[in-house]
Legacy VTK file of the C-alpha trace (Angstrom):
# vtk DataFile Version 3.0
C-alpha trace
ASCII
DATASET POLYDATA
POINTS 122 float
126.144 97.661 113.965
123.498 96.312 111.628
121.130 99.051 112.746
123.502 101.876 112.172
124.055 100.530 108.347
120.217 100.483 108.012
119.731 103.781 109.678
122.235 105.164 107.232
120.919 103.605 104.377
117.371 105.020 105.299
118.906 108.697 105.827
120.594 108.357 102.567
117.149 106.928 100.560
115.294 110.028 102.136
118.114 112.617 101.027
118.111 111.050 97.692
114.347 111.119 97.279
113.570 114.595 98.656
113.416 117.393 96.046
115.577 120.526 95.908
113.531 123.217 96.417
114.664 126.853 95.518
113.423 129.222 98.126
112.891 132.843 98.614
112.556 135.187 101.811
109.238 137.332 102.506
109.906 140.744 103.915
107.512 143.257 105.440
106.914 146.411 103.419
108.455 148.560 105.792
111.742 146.977 104.943
111.793 147.884 101.612
113.841 151.215 101.735
116.514 149.529 103.652
116.892 146.762 100.961
117.216 149.255 98.398
119.717 151.256 100.153
121.746 147.790 99.863
121.452 147.404 96.193
118.271 145.411 95.731
116.025 146.567 93.113
112.195 146.853 93.036
109.991 144.965 90.653
106.517 145.793 90.217
104.738 142.713 88.657
101.236 144.510 88.210
100.006 144.758 84.773
101.305 148.067 83.047
97.912 149.765 83.289
98.217 149.355 87.399
101.931 150.336 87.267
101.030 153.444 85.473
98.396 154.362 87.923
101.084 154.205 90.576
104.029 152.855 91.433
107.310 153.016 93.540
109.779 155.401 92.127
112.539 153.409 90.158
110.638 150.315 90.216
110.892 148.028 87.302
107.567 146.923 85.798
107.587 143.166 84.685
104.100 141.689 84.935
103.452 138.702 86.252
101.708 137.513 82.860
105.225 138.032 81.169
107.125 136.155 84.036
104.646 133.320 83.671
105.616 132.984 79.828
109.331 133.029 80.570
109.847 136.650 79.800
112.024 138.559 82.322
112.350 141.950 80.660
115.396 143.550 81.876
116.206 141.210 84.713
119.620 139.963 85.293
120.548 136.926 87.085
123.442 138.979 88.934
121.051 141.525 90.371
118.960 141.204 93.583
115.087 141.876 93.339
112.484 142.670 95.548
109.167 141.772 94.067
105.572 143.433 94.975
102.335 143.580 93.480
99.116 145.185 94.623
98.335 142.771 97.949
100.881 140.122 97.971
99.242 137.074 96.049
101.051 138.083 92.478
104.352 138.816 94.152
104.405 135.384 95.814
104.071 133.554 92.472
106.244 135.719 90.421
108.782 134.804 93.395
108.237 131.220 92.996
108.580 131.390 89.081
111.809 133.867 89.504
113.326 131.849 92.121
113.016 128.653 89.991
114.588 130.497 86.790
117.610 131.380 89.049
117.025 134.708 90.154
117.527 136.186 93.843
114.210 137.760 94.953
112.642 138.859 98.269
108.746 138.752 98.093
106.767 141.437 99.803
104.175 140.215 101.949
101.957 143.137 101.399
101.513 145.340 98.387
101.168 148.430 96.589
97.594 148.861 98.563
100.041 149.203 101.802
102.717 151.389 100.273
102.854 154.874 102.307
106.003 155.921 100.482
106.451 157.982 97.461
104.429 157.237 94.249
104.837 158.011 90.892
101.936 157.835 88.238
102.843 157.866 84.351
LINES 1 123
122 0 1 2 3 4 5 6 7 8 9 10 11 12 13 14 15 16 17 18 19 20 21 22 23 24 25 26 27 28 29 30 31 32 33 34 35 36 37 38 39 40 41 42 43 44 45 46 47 48 49 50 51 52 53 54 55 56 57 58 59 60 61 62 63 64 65 66 67 68 69 70 71 72 73 74 75 76 77 78 79 80 81 82 83 84 85 86 87 88 89 90 91 92 93 94 95 96 97 98 99 100 101 102 103 104 105 106 107 108 109 110 111 112 113 114 115 116 117 118 119 120 121
């Protein structure tokens, strides 16, 4: 009985000391179109010049630099977002920050350098 109590106390201590980490899923670039069909919004976190040089149609541009400053632009807490950048590094950082801020996001493990779909330049 005493061993059971000690085990229970140890488990409770471990659970109490663990940090609750927010998490997000990382998806393959080939699944973006299906997610958009399901209502997810694409967010391109590259800088404005990169975005203007070519982006996925209807993608919002909220640069990682803005997100890092707590400026989420037009993003809303009740919308689901697909986060993309050029190669996958900035989107991972943005996904971490947006998740901590309470947004529901999917990170794209590749980036625009791997995108084979339509692109709009401005």
